[in-house]
All heavy atoms as TSV, in Angstrom:
chain	resi	resn	atom	element	x	y	z
A	1	MET	N	N	-10.104	-5.513	-9.005
A	1	MET	CA	C	-8.952	-5.849	-8.218
A	1	MET	C	C	-7.784	-6.063	-9.180
A	1	MET	O	O	-7.927	-6.661	-10.227
A	1	MET	CB	C	-9.254	-7.109	-7.420
A	1	MET	CG	C	-8.199	-7.492	-6.484
A	1	MET	SD	S	-8.672	-8.793	-5.315
A	1	MET	CE	C	-10.027	-9.630	-6.048
A	2	VAL	N	N	-6.619	-5.537	-8.782
A	2	VAL	CA	C	-5.413	-5.645	-9.597
A	2	VAL	C	C	-4.224	-5.966	-8.701
A	2	VAL	O	O	-4.319	-5.889	-7.481
A	2	VAL	CB	C	-5.129	-4.326	-10.365
A	2	VAL	CG1	C	-6.250	-3.992	-11.310
A	2	VAL	CG2	C	-4.872	-3.174	-9.415
A	3	ARG	N	N	-3.112	-6.318	-9.306
A	3	ARG	CA	C	-1.845	-6.431	-8.565
A	3	ARG	C	C	-1.050	-5.187	-8.929
A	3	ARG	O	O	-0.894	-4.871	-10.109
A	3	ARG	CB	C	-1.093	-7.698	-8.944
A	3	ARG	CG	C	-1.807	-8.921	-8.383
A	3	ARG	CD	C	-0.937	-10.132	-8.222
A	3	ARG	NE	N	0.120	-10.017	-7.247
A	3	ARG	CZ	C	-0.010	-10.209	-5.927
A	3	ARG	NH1	N	-1.183	-10.468	-5.422
A	3	ARG	NH2	N	1.027	-10.125	-5.124
A	4	ARG	N	N	-0.568	-4.499	-7.910
A	4	ARG	CA	C	0.155	-3.257	-8.139
A	4	ARG	C	C	1.496	-3.314	-7.402
A	4	ARG	O	O	1.554	-3.793	-6.272
A	4	ARG	CB	C	-0.681	-2.096	-7.604
A	4	ARG	CG	C	0.003	-0.751	-7.704
A	4	ARG	CD	C	-0.901	0.367	-7.314
A	4	ARG	NE	N	-1.725	0.648	-8.481
A	4	ARG	CZ	C	-2.718	1.512	-8.497
A	4	ARG	NH1	N	-3.046	2.157	-7.410
A	4	ARG	NH2	N	-3.397	1.720	-9.589
A	5	PRO	N	N	2.576	-2.816	-8.014
A	5	PRO	CA	C	3.845	-2.724	-7.291
A	5	PRO	C	C	3.676	-1.837	-6.056
A	5	PRO	O	O	2.977	-0.814	-6.112
A	5	PRO	CB	C	4.791	-2.055	-8.298
A	5	PRO	CG	C	4.150	-2.270	-9.626
A	5	PRO	CD	C	2.672	-2.317	-9.384
A	6	VAL	N	N	4.298	-2.209	-4.953
A	6	VAL	CA	C	4.135	-1.417	-3.723
A	6	VAL	C	C	4.601	0.021	-3.916
A	6	VAL	O	O	4.032	0.934	-3.318
A	6	VAL	CB	C	4.826	-2.057	-2.500
A	6	VAL	CG1	C	4.150	-3.338	-2.118
A	6	VAL	CG2	C	6.298	-2.243	-2.702
A	7	LEU	N	N	5.607	0.238	-4.753
A	7	LEU	CA	C	6.075	1.610	-4.976
A	7	LEU	C	C	5.068	2.453	-5.746
A	7	LEU	O	O	5.194	3.672	-5.801
A	7	LEU	CB	C	7.425	1.602	-5.700
A	7	LEU	CG	C	8.588	1.066	-4.866
A	7	LEU	CD1	C	9.860	0.995	-5.712
A	7	LEU	CD2	C	8.812	1.910	-3.630
A	8	ALA	N	N	4.055	1.833	-6.338
A	8	ALA	CA	C	3.032	2.554	-7.085
A	8	ALA	C	C	1.764	2.777	-6.262
A	8	ALA	O	O	0.804	3.359	-6.768
A	8	ALA	CB	C	2.694	1.809	-8.369
A	9	LEU	N	N	1.741	2.322	-5.000
A	9	LEU	CA	C	0.550	2.531	-4.164
A	9	LEU	C	C	0.307	4.023	-3.965
A	9	LEU	O	O	1.244	4.807	-3.851
A	9	LEU	CB	C	0.719	1.849	-2.801
A	9	LEU	CG	C	0.660	0.338	-2.800
A	9	LEU	CD1	C	0.986	-0.199	-1.409
A	9	LEU	CD2	C	-0.706	-0.162	-3.258
A	10	ARG	N	N	-0.987	4.385	-3.931
A	10	ARG	CA	C	-1.384	5.780	-3.737
A	10	ARG	C	C	-2.364	5.859	-2.588
A	10	ARG	O	O	-3.072	4.886	-2.301
A	10	ARG	CB	C	-2.076	6.314	-4.987
A	10	ARG	CG	C	-1.275	6.205	-6.244
A	10	ARG	CD	C	-2.122	6.575	-7.425
A	10	ARG	NE	N	-3.368	5.793	-7.375
A	10	ARG	CZ	C	-4.288	5.760	-8.321
A	10	ARG	NH1	N	-4.112	6.443	-9.396
A	10	ARG	NH2	N	-5.367	5.043	-8.194
A	11	PRO	N	N	-2.451	7.025	-1.949
A	11	PRO	CA	C	-3.471	7.200	-0.922
A	11	PRO	C	C	-4.857	6.893	-1.502
A	11	PRO	O	O	-5.163	7.276	-2.631
A	11	PRO	CB	C	-3.358	8.674	-0.541
A	11	PRO	CG	C	-1.938	9.015	-0.865
A	11	PRO	CD	C	-1.614	8.212	-2.096
A	12	GLY	N	N	-5.637	6.153	-0.751
A	12	GLY	CA	C	-6.972	5.768	-1.204
A	12	GLY	C	C	-7.032	4.370	-1.780
A	12	GLY	O	O	-8.105	3.778	-1.844
A	13	ASP	N	N	-5.894	3.821	-2.232
A	13	ASP	CA	C	-5.877	2.423	-2.688
A	13	ASP	C	C	-6.203	1.522	-1.499
A	13	ASP	O	O	-5.833	1.817	-0.367
A	13	ASP	CB	C	-4.487	2.023	-3.215
A	13	ASP	CG	C	-4.147	2.615	-4.566
A	13	ASP	OD1	O	-5.031	3.174	-5.231
A	13	ASP	OD2	O	-2.958	2.511	-4.945
A	14	GLU	N	N	-6.887	0.432	-1.749
A	14	GLU	CA	C	-7.178	-0.549	-0.707
A	14	GLU	C	C	-6.340	-1.789	-0.973
A	14	GLU	O	O	-6.337	-2.314	-2.086
A	14	GLU	CB	C	-8.655	-0.912	-0.702
A	14	GLU	CG	C	-9.530	0.254	-0.295
A	14	GLU	CD	C	-10.992	-0.111	-0.289
A	14	GLU	OE1	O	-11.424	-0.963	-1.098
A	14	GLU	OE2	O	-11.715	0.455	0.535
A	15	VAL	N	N	-5.612	-2.241	0.056
A	15	VAL	CA	C	-4.703	-3.381	-0.068
A	15	VAL	C	C	-5.283	-4.561	0.709
A	15	VAL	O	O	-5.680	-4.420	1.863
A	15	VAL	CB	C	-3.296	-3.026	0.457
A	15	VAL	CG1	C	-2.382	-4.240	0.414
A	15	VAL	CG2	C	-2.705	-1.878	-0.351
A	16	ARG	N	N	-5.314	-5.719	0.056
A	16	ARG	CA	C	-5.845	-6.929	0.687
A	16	ARG	C	C	-4.798	-7.528	1.627
A	16	ARG	O	O	-3.644	-7.706	1.272
A	16	ARG	CB	C	-6.222	-7.952	-0.379
A	16	ARG	CG	C	-6.866	-9.183	0.176
A	16	ARG	CD	C	-7.208	-10.126	-0.963
A	16	ARG	NE	N	-7.555	-11.429	-0.471
A	16	ARG	CZ	C	-8.802	-11.859	-0.309
A	16	ARG	NH1	N	-9.802	-11.080	-0.612
A	16	ARG	NH2	N	-9.030	-13.057	0.151
A	17	GLN	N	N	-5.238	-7.857	2.831
A	17	GLN	CA	C	-4.381	-8.477	3.831
A	17	GLN	C	C	-4.494	-9.998	3.749
A	17	GLN	O	O	-5.425	-10.531	3.147
A	17	GLN	CB	C	-4.787	-8.004	5.231
A	17	GLN	CG	C	-4.781	-6.496	5.387
A	17	GLN	CD	C	-3.429	-5.903	5.083
A	17	GLN	OE1	O	-2.446	-6.223	5.736
A	17	GLN	NE2	N	-3.360	-5.051	4.073
A	18	ASP	N	N	-3.546	-10.707	4.361
A	18	ASP	CA	C	-3.552	-12.168	4.341
A	18	ASP	C	C	-4.864	-12.754	4.858
A	18	ASP	O	O	-5.331	-13.763	4.365
A	18	ASP	CB	C	-2.389	-12.728	5.157
A	18	ASP	CG	C	-1.055	-12.448	4.482
A	18	ASP	OD1	O	-1.031	-12.252	3.255
A	18	ASP	OD2	O	-0.042	-12.429	5.201
A	19	GLY	N	N	-5.470	-12.129	5.845
A	19	GLY	CA	C	-6.719	-12.624	6.423
A	19	GLY	C	C	-7.951	-12.288	5.599
A	19	GLY	O	O	-9.061	-12.675	5.948
A	20	GLY	N	N	-7.784	-11.526	4.506
A	20	GLY	CA	C	-8.905	-11.189	3.640
A	20	GLY	C	C	-9.456	-9.785	3.839
A	20	GLY	O	O	-10.254	-9.320	3.031
A	21	ALA	N	N	-9.028	-9.093	4.900
A	21	ALA	CA	C	-9.504	-7.724	5.137
A	21	ALA	C	C	-8.838	-6.771	4.139
A	21	ALA	O	O	-7.760	-7.055	3.604
A	21	ALA	CB	C	-9.169	-7.299	6.563
A	22	TRP	N	N	-9.496	-5.650	3.896
A	22	TRP	CA	C	-8.949	-4.618	3.015
A	22	TRP	C	C	-8.626	-3.392	3.852
A	22	TRP	O	O	-9.460	-2.909	4.601
A	22	TRP	CB	C	-9.974	-4.249	1.944
A	22	TRP	CG	C	-10.218	-5.339	0.975
A	22	TRP	CD1	C	-11.136	-6.346	1.085
A	22	TRP	CD2	C	-9.540	-5.560	-0.254
A	22	TRP	NE1	N	-11.056	-7.168	-0.001
A	22	TRP	CE2	C	-10.093	-6.705	-0.851
A	22	TRP	CE3	C	-8.513	-4.897	-0.917
A	22	TRP	CZ2	C	-9.648	-7.192	-2.068
A	22	TRP	CZ3	C	-8.082	-5.381	-2.138
A	22	TRP	CH2	C	-8.643	-6.521	-2.700
A	23	PHE	N	N	-7.390	-2.860	3.724
A	23	PHE	CA	C	-6.978	-1.656	4.439
A	23	PHE	C	C	-6.717	-0.563	3.414
A	23	PHE	O	O	-6.150	-0.818	2.344
A	23	PHE	CB	C	-5.713	-1.894	5.244
A	23	PHE	CG	C	-5.879	-2.803	6.436
A	23	PHE	CD1	C	-4.763	-3.257	7.106
A	23	PHE	CD2	C	-7.122	-3.209	6.899
A	23	PHE	CE1	C	-4.868	-4.089	8.209
A	23	PHE	CE2	C	-7.242	-4.048	8.001
A	23	PHE	CZ	C	-6.120	-4.478	8.656
A	24	THR	N	N	-7.081	0.674	3.765
A	24	THR	CA	C	-6.918	1.820	2.875
A	24	THR	C	C	-5.586	2.513	3.122
A	24	THR	O	O	-5.262	2.878	4.253
A	24	THR	CB	C	-8.072	2.824	3.082
A	24	THR	OG1	O	-9.310	2.142	2.865
A	24	THR	CG2	C	-7.967	4.001	2.126
A	25	VAL	N	N	-4.817	2.713	2.061
A	25	VAL	CA	C	-3.521	3.378	2.141
A	25	VAL	C	C	-3.725	4.855	2.480
A	25	VAL	O	O	-4.525	5.540	1.845
A	25	VAL	CB	C	-2.753	3.242	0.797
A	25	VAL	CG1	C	-1.459	4.028	0.810
A	25	VAL	CG2	C	-2.509	1.778	0.466
A	26	ALA	N	N	-2.977	5.339	3.485
A	26	ALA	CA	C	-3.075	6.740	3.886
A	26	ALA	C	C	-2.019	7.611	3.203
A	26	ALA	O	O	-2.271	8.778	2.913
A	26	ALA	CB	C	-2.930	6.868	5.404
A	27	ARG	N	N	-0.815	7.044	2.973
A	27	ARG	CA	C	0.289	7.786	2.368
A	27	ARG	C	C	1.119	6.865	1.497
A	27	ARG	O	O	1.160	5.667	1.737
A	27	ARG	CB	C	1.185	8.360	3.478
A	27	ARG	CG	C	1.362	9.839	3.411
A	27	ARG	CD	C	2.281	10.449	4.473
A	27	ARG	NE	N	3.179	9.554	5.158
A	27	ARG	CZ	C	3.123	9.293	6.461
A	27	ARG	NH1	N	2.214	9.839	7.215
A	27	ARG	NH2	N	3.988	8.466	6.995
A	28	ARG	N	N	1.818	7.430	0.530
A	28	ARG	CA	C	2.677	6.631	-0.358
A	28	ARG	C	C	3.771	5.923	0.443
A	28	ARG	O	O	4.180	6.398	1.493
A	28	ARG	CB	C	3.304	7.529	-1.415
A	28	ARG	CG	C	2.254	8.034	-2.416
A	28	ARG	CD	C	2.798	8.967	-3.451
A	28	ARG	NE	N	3.486	8.400	-4.591
A	28	ARG	CZ	C	2.971	7.600	-5.513
A	28	ARG	NH1	N	1.739	7.184	-5.392
A	28	ARG	NH2	N	3.668	7.189	-6.538
A	29	PRO	N	N	4.267	4.780	-0.053
A	29	PRO	CA	C	5.325	4.029	0.636
A	29	PRO	C	C	6.628	4.821	0.772
A	29	PRO	O	O	6.982	5.618	-0.095
A	29	PRO	CB	C	5.543	2.821	-0.272
A	29	PRO	CG	C	4.264	2.668	-1.011
A	29	PRO	CD	C	3.765	4.062	-1.229
A	30	LEU	N	N	7.324	4.574	1.894
A	30	LEU	CA	C	8.622	5.188	2.176
A	30	LEU	C	C	9.626	4.105	2.530
A	30	LEU	O	O	9.261	3.075	3.089
A	30	LEU	CB	C	8.501	6.148	3.370
A	30	LEU	CG	C	7.533	7.321	3.210
A	30	LEU	CD1	C	7.340	8.013	4.541
A	30	LEU	CD2	C	8.068	8.285	2.171
A	31	PRO	N	N	10.917	4.318	2.246
A	31	PRO	CA	C	11.921	3.305	2.599
A	31	PRO	C	C	12.035	3.143	4.107
A	31	PRO	O	O	11.883	4.106	4.854
A	31	PRO	CB	C	13.215	3.854	2.005
A	31	PRO	CG	C	12.957	5.267	1.673
A	31	PRO	CD	C	11.493	5.470	1.587
A	32	ARG	N	N	12.291	1.911	4.550
A	32	ARG	CA	C	12.562	1.642	5.958
A	32	ARG	C	C	14.040	1.856	6.200
A	32	ARG	O	O	14.825	1.955	5.268
A	32	ARG	CB	C	12.199	0.199	6.301
A	32	ARG	CG	C	10.703	-0.045	6.279
A	32	ARG	CD	C	10.385	-1.424	6.684
A	32	ARG	NE	N	10.530	-1.535	8.146
A	32	ARG	CZ	C	10.251	-2.602	8.828
A	32	ARG	NH1	N	9.851	-3.681	8.217
A	32	ARG	NH2	N	10.385	-2.629	10.125
A	33	GLY	N	N	14.442	1.856	7.464
A	33	GLY	CA	C	15.834	2.071	7.828
A	33	GLY	C	C	16.789	1.067	7.204
A	33	GLY	O	O	17.906	1.391	6.848
A	34	SER	N	N	16.333	-0.188	7.024
A	34	SER	CA	C	17.217	-1.213	6.471
A	34	SER	C	C	17.443	-1.032	4.978
A	34	SER	O	O	18.413	-1.540	4.435
A	34	SER	CB	C	16.616	-2.600	6.721
A	34	SER	OG	O	15.460	-2.786	5.919
A	35	GLY	N	N	16.544	-0.350	4.303
A	35	GLY	CA	C	16.662	-0.147	2.878
A	35	GLY	C	C	16.142	-1.287	2.029
A	35	GLY	O	O	15.986	-1.149	0.839
A	36	ALA	N	N	15.864	-2.445	2.627
A	36	ALA	CA	C	15.399	-3.600	1.853
A	36	ALA	C	C	13.878	-3.618	1.709
A	36	ALA	O	O	13.349	-4.354	0.897
A	36	ALA	CB	C	15.865	-4.892	2.517
A	37	GLU	N	N	13.171	-2.823	2.501
A	37	GLU	CA	C	11.708	-2.811	2.475
A	37	GLU	C	C	11.192	-1.380	2.422
A	37	GLU	O	O	11.914	-0.433	2.741
A	37	GLU	CB	C	11.141	-3.463	3.738
A	37	GLU	CG	C	11.334	-4.949	3.807
A	37	GLU	CD	C	10.556	-5.555	4.967
A	37	GLU	OE1	O	10.353	-4.866	5.983
A	37	GLU	OE2	O	10.140	-6.708	4.834
A	38	VAL	N	N	9.950	-1.264	2.030
A	38	VAL	CA	C	9.229	0.005	2.122
A	38	VAL	C	C	8.065	-0.196	3.081
A	38	VAL	O	O	7.574	-1.318	3.258
A	38	VAL	CB	C	8.722	0.493	0.747
A	38	VAL	CG1	C	9.870	0.875	-0.145
A	38	VAL	CG2	C	7.858	-0.532	0.069
A	39	THR	N	N	7.636	0.882	3.700
A	39	THR	CA	C	6.471	0.839	4.579
A	39	THR	C	C	5.496	1.926	4.152
A	39	THR	O	O	5.882	2.912	3.519
A	39	THR	CB	C	6.843	1.063	6.057
A	39	THR	OG1	O	7.438	2.349	6.188
A	39	THR	CG2	C	7.782	-0.006	6.568
A	40	TRP	N	N	4.245	1.736	4.496
A	40	TRP	CA	C	3.232	2.747	4.211
A	40	TRP	C	C	2.166	2.650	5.300
A	40	TRP	O	O	1.864	1.572	5.790
A	40	TRP	CB	C	2.611	2.556	2.828
A	40	TRP	CG	C	1.955	1.239	2.616
A	40	TRP	CD1	C	0.626	0.934	2.801
A	40	TRP	CD2	C	2.579	0.015	2.213
A	40	TRP	NE1	N	0.398	-0.386	2.530
A	40	TRP	CE2	C	1.580	-0.977	2.163
A	40	TRP	CE3	C	3.882	-0.337	1.887
A	40	TRP	CZ2	C	1.853	-2.293	1.806
A	40	TRP	CZ3	C	4.138	-1.644	1.534
A	40	TRP	CH2	C	3.134	-2.595	1.494
A	41	PRO	N	N	1.621	3.793	5.704
A	41	PRO	CA	C	0.579	3.773	6.727
A	41	PRO	C	C	-0.792	3.537	6.103
A	41	PRO	O	O	-1.052	3.943	4.965
A	41	PRO	CB	C	0.660	5.163	7.337
A	41	PRO	CG	C	1.160	6.021	6.226
A	41	PRO	CD	C	2.068	5.143	5.397
A	42	TYR	N	N	-1.636	2.856	6.864
A	42	TYR	CA	C	-3.036	2.688	6.492
A	42	TYR	C	C	-3.877	3.661	7.302
A	42	TYR	O	O	-3.484	4.078	8.403
A	42	TYR	CB	C	-3.508	1.266	6.805
A	42	TYR	CG	C	-2.918	0.205	5.914
A	42	TYR	CD1	C	-2.115	-0.793	6.441
A	42	TYR	CD2	C	-3.184	0.179	4.548
A	42	TYR	CE1	C	-1.580	-1.788	5.636
A	42	TYR	CE2	C	-2.654	-0.807	3.736
A	42	TYR	CZ	C	-1.855	-1.791	4.287
A	42	TYR	OH	O	-1.331	-2.765	3.486
A	43	VAL	N	N	-5.030	4.015	6.792
A	43	VAL	CA	C	-5.980	4.818	7.543
A	43	VAL	C	C	-6.310	4.031	8.804
A	43	VAL	O	O	-6.574	2.830	8.738
A	43	VAL	CB	C	-7.256	5.081	6.699
A	43	VAL	CG1	C	-8.323	5.748	7.528
A	43	VAL	CG2	C	-6.915	5.897	5.462
A	44	GLY	N	N	-6.247	4.676	9.949
A	44	GLY	CA	C	-6.537	4.006	11.206
A	44	GLY	C	C	-5.293	3.636	11.993
A	44	GLY	O	O	-5.383	3.155	13.113
A	45	GLY	N	N	-4.102	3.837	11.424
A	45	GLY	CA	C	-2.887	3.683	12.183
A	45	GLY	C	C	-2.044	2.446	11.941
A	45	GLY	O	O	-0.900	2.406	12.356
A	46	ARG	N	N	-2.543	1.430	11.302
A	46	ARG	CA	C	-1.700	0.258	11.005
A	46	ARG	C	C	-0.713	0.608	9.901
A	46	ARG	O	O	-0.854	1.623	9.235
A	46	ARG	CB	C	-2.554	-0.920	10.581
A	46	ARG	CG	C	-3.418	-1.421	11.701
A	46	ARG	CD	C	-4.150	-2.650	11.264
A	46	ARG	NE	N	-5.057	-3.065	12.322
A	46	ARG	CZ	C	-5.350	-4.307	12.571
A	46	ARG	NH1	N	-4.842	-5.266	11.834
A	46	ARG	NH2	N	-6.169	-4.610	13.543
A	47	ALA	N	N	0.262	-0.277	9.700
A	47	ALA	CA	C	1.255	-0.032	8.649
A	47	ALA	C	C	1.445	-1.288	7.817
A	47	ALA	O	O	1.381	-2.405	8.332
A	47	ALA	CB	C	2.581	0.385	9.261
A	48	GLY	N	N	1.682	-1.096	6.537
A	48	GLY	CA	C	2.024	-2.194	5.645
A	48	GLY	C	C	3.509	-2.138	5.360
A	48	GLY	O	O	4.136	-1.087	5.486
A	49	HIS	N	N	4.079	-3.268	5.000
A	49	HIS	CA	C	5.484	-3.294	4.616
A	49	HIS	C	C	5.708	-4.443	3.649
A	49	HIS	O	O	5.010	-5.455	3.689
A	49	HIS	CB	C	6.407	-3.412	5.830
A	49	HIS	CG	C	6.149	-4.639	6.647
A	49	HIS	ND1	N	6.786	-5.825	6.423
A	49	HIS	CD2	C	5.302	-4.851	7.674
A	49	HIS	CE1	C	6.348	-6.723	7.290
A	49	HIS	NE2	N	5.446	-6.161	8.056
A	50	ALA	N	N	6.664	-4.248	2.756
A	50	ALA	CA	C	6.971	-5.262	1.744
A	50	ALA	C	C	8.326	-4.938	1.121
A	50	ALA	O	O	8.794	-3.797	1.204
A	50	ALA	CB	C	5.897	-5.265	0.662
A	51	PRO	N	N	8.958	-5.919	0.471
A	51	PRO	CA	C	10.190	-5.640	-0.270
A	51	PRO	C	C	9.914	-4.626	-1.386
A	51	PRO	O	O	8.793	-4.524	-1.896
A	51	PRO	CB	C	10.567	-7.003	-0.861
A	51	PRO	CG	C	9.897	-8.000	0.021
A	51	PRO	CD	C	8.620	-7.342	0.470
A	52	TRP	N	N	10.930	-3.897	-1.773
A	52	TRP	CA	C	10.816	-2.847	-2.789
A	52	TRP	C	C	10.084	-3.285	-4.057
A	52	TRP	O	O	9.269	-2.546	-4.583
A	52	TRP	CB	C	12.218	-2.388	-3.215
A	52	TRP	CG	C	12.856	-1.453	-2.251
A	52	TRP	CD1	C	13.564	-1.807	-1.136
A	52	TRP	CD2	C	12.842	-0.038	-2.279
A	52	TRP	NE1	N	14.002	-0.684	-0.492
A	52	TRP	CE2	C	13.582	0.419	-1.179
A	52	TRP	CE3	C	12.288	0.890	-3.148
A	52	TRP	CZ2	C	13.765	1.767	-0.912
A	52	TRP	CZ3	C	12.491	2.231	-2.877
A	52	TRP	CH2	C	13.208	2.653	-1.779
A	53	LEU	N	N	10.397	-4.457	-4.569
A	53	LEU	CA	C	9.854	-4.874	-5.858
A	53	LEU	C	C	8.609	-5.750	-5.748
A	53	LEU	O	O	8.141	-6.282	-6.751
A	53	LEU	CB	C	10.929	-5.599	-6.663
A	53	LEU	CG	C	12.165	-4.752	-6.980
A	53	LEU	CD1	C	13.199	-5.587	-7.724
A	53	LEU	CD2	C	11.797	-3.506	-7.758
A	54	ALA	N	N	8.052	-5.876	-4.561
A	54	ALA	CA	C	6.868	-6.710	-4.364
A	54	ALA	C	C	5.640	-6.094	-5.039
A	54	ALA	O	O	5.589	-4.888	-5.314
A	54	ALA	CB	C	6.595	-6.882	-2.871
A	55	THR	N	N	4.665	-6.944	-5.315
A	55	THR	CA	C	3.358	-6.480	-5.772
A	55	THR	C	C	2.327	-6.919	-4.742
A	55	THR	O	O	2.518	-7.905	-4.035
A	55	THR	CB	C	2.983	-7.056	-7.151
A	55	THR	OG1	O	2.956	-8.466	-7.079
A	55	THR	CG2	C	3.962	-6.597	-8.222
A	56	VAL	N	N	1.244	-6.167	-4.647
A	56	VAL	CA	C	0.175	-6.484	-3.698
A	56	VAL	C	C	-1.165	-6.458	-4.423
A	56	VAL	O	O	-1.335	-5.758	-5.418
A	56	VAL	CB	C	0.150	-5.501	-2.502
A	56	VAL	CG1	C	1.372	-5.669	-1.619
A	56	VAL	CG2	C	0.013	-4.066	-2.957
A	57	GLU	N	N	-2.101	-7.235	-3.901
A	57	GLU	CA	C	-3.457	-7.224	-4.429
A	57	GLU	C	C	-4.125	-5.952	-3.932
A	57	GLU	O	O	-4.076	-5.641	-2.741
A	57	GLU	CB	C	-4.202	-8.438	-3.861
A	57	GLU	CG	C	-5.104	-9.112	-4.833
A	57	GLU	CD	C	-5.717	-10.360	-4.237
A	57	GLU	OE1	O	-5.026	-11.119	-3.544
A	57	GLU	OE2	O	-6.910	-10.537	-4.488
A	58	CYS	N	N	-4.704	-5.185	-4.839
A	58	CYS	CA	C	-5.343	-3.950	-4.388
A	58	CYS	C	C	-6.537	-3.576	-5.252
A	58	CYS	O	O	-6.715	-4.075	-6.357
A	58	CYS	CB	C	-4.334	-2.811	-4.325
A	58	CYS	SG	S	-4.001	-1.946	-5.840
A	59	ARG	N	N	-7.346	-2.705	-4.650
A	59	ARG	CA	C	-8.430	-2.048	-5.369
A	59	ARG	C	C	-8.001	-0.602	-5.488
A	59	ARG	O	O	-7.867	0.104	-4.474
A	59	ARG	CB	C	-9.737	-2.174	-4.586
A	59	ARG	CG	C	-10.200	-3.602	-4.451
A	59	ARG	CD	C	-11.578	-3.737	-3.864
A	59	ARG	NE	N	-11.597	-3.416	-2.446
A	59	ARG	CZ	C	-12.431	-3.964	-1.564
A	59	ARG	NH1	N	-13.320	-4.865	-1.940
A	59	ARG	NH2	N	-12.383	-3.608	-0.302
A	60	PRO	N	N	-7.723	-0.132	-6.707
A	60	PRO	CA	C	-7.223	1.232	-6.888
A	60	PRO	C	C	-8.206	2.279	-6.395
A	60	PRO	O	O	-9.439	2.091	-6.445
A	60	PRO	CB	C	-7.029	1.338	-8.402
A	60	PRO	CG	C	-6.911	-0.073	-8.875
A	60	PRO	CD	C	-7.781	-0.870	-7.963
A	61	ALA	N	N	-7.647	3.397	-5.940
A	61	ALA	CA	C	-8.463	4.539	-5.521
A	61	ALA	C	C	-9.204	5.088	-6.719
A	61	ALA	O	O	-8.781	4.921	-7.869
A	61	ALA	CB	C	-7.552	5.626	-4.933
A	62	ALA	N	N	-10.303	5.751	-6.444
A	62	ALA	CA	C	-11.051	6.408	-7.519
A	62	ALA	C	C	-10.174	7.483	-8.151
A	62	ALA	O	O	-9.308	8.057	-7.501
A	62	ALA	CB	C	-12.315	7.024	-6.955
A	63	GLU	N	N	-10.364	7.758	-9.427
A	63	GLU	CA	C	-9.594	8.784	-10.112
A	63	GLU	C	C	-9.709	10.105	-9.356
A	63	GLU	O	O	-10.779	10.478	-8.903
A	63	GLU	CB	C	-10.109	8.978	-11.544
A	63	GLU	CG	C	-9.718	7.850	-12.466
A	63	GLU	CD	C	-8.217	7.698	-12.640
A	63	GLU	OE1	O	-7.518	8.707	-12.790
A	63	GLU	OE2	O	-7.748	6.551	-12.587
A	64	GLY	N	N	-8.570	10.787	-9.222
A	64	GLY	CA	C	-8.564	12.071	-8.544
A	64	GLY	C	C	-8.371	11.960	-7.044
A	64	GLY	O	O	-8.114	12.950	-6.380
A	65	VAL	N	N	-8.447	10.760	-6.473
A	65	VAL	CA	C	-8.243	10.573	-5.036
A	65	VAL	C	C	-6.786	10.210	-4.820
A	65	VAL	O	O	-6.274	9.290	-5.449
A	65	VAL	CB	C	-9.150	9.449	-4.489
A	65	VAL	CG1	C	-8.828	9.153	-3.043
A	65	VAL	CG2	C	-10.609	9.820	-4.650
A	66	GLY	N	N	-6.103	10.923	-3.956
A	66	GLY	CA	C	-4.730	10.600	-3.615
A	66	GLY	C	C	-3.701	10.911	-4.680
A	66	GLY	O	O	-2.579	10.467	-4.598
A	67	ALA	N	N	-4.082	11.655	-5.679
A	67	ALA	CA	C	-3.136	11.966	-6.762
A	67	ALA	C	C	-2.022	12.860	-6.308
A	67	ALA	O	O	-2.016	13.459	-5.324
A	67	ALA	CB	C	-3.877	12.594	-7.929
C-alpha cells in the first residue's frame, strides 16, 4: 500500500475508501467542470473525486496493467 497523487492514478490501481473498502480505478483522472477537482471512474460505475494535488491510499496495479 502506498500514497499516490490522484493525478498519477492508473487503471487497475485500487483506492481505499473512507469505510475501508477498496475500489478499482477504471480510467485516469479527468478535470471536473469547476477546475478545482479531478474525477475518475471506478470499475462498477462509482466515481472518485479529489482536489488536484491530493494523495490517496492505494494498491498499485500490477506492472503492465493500465499502462
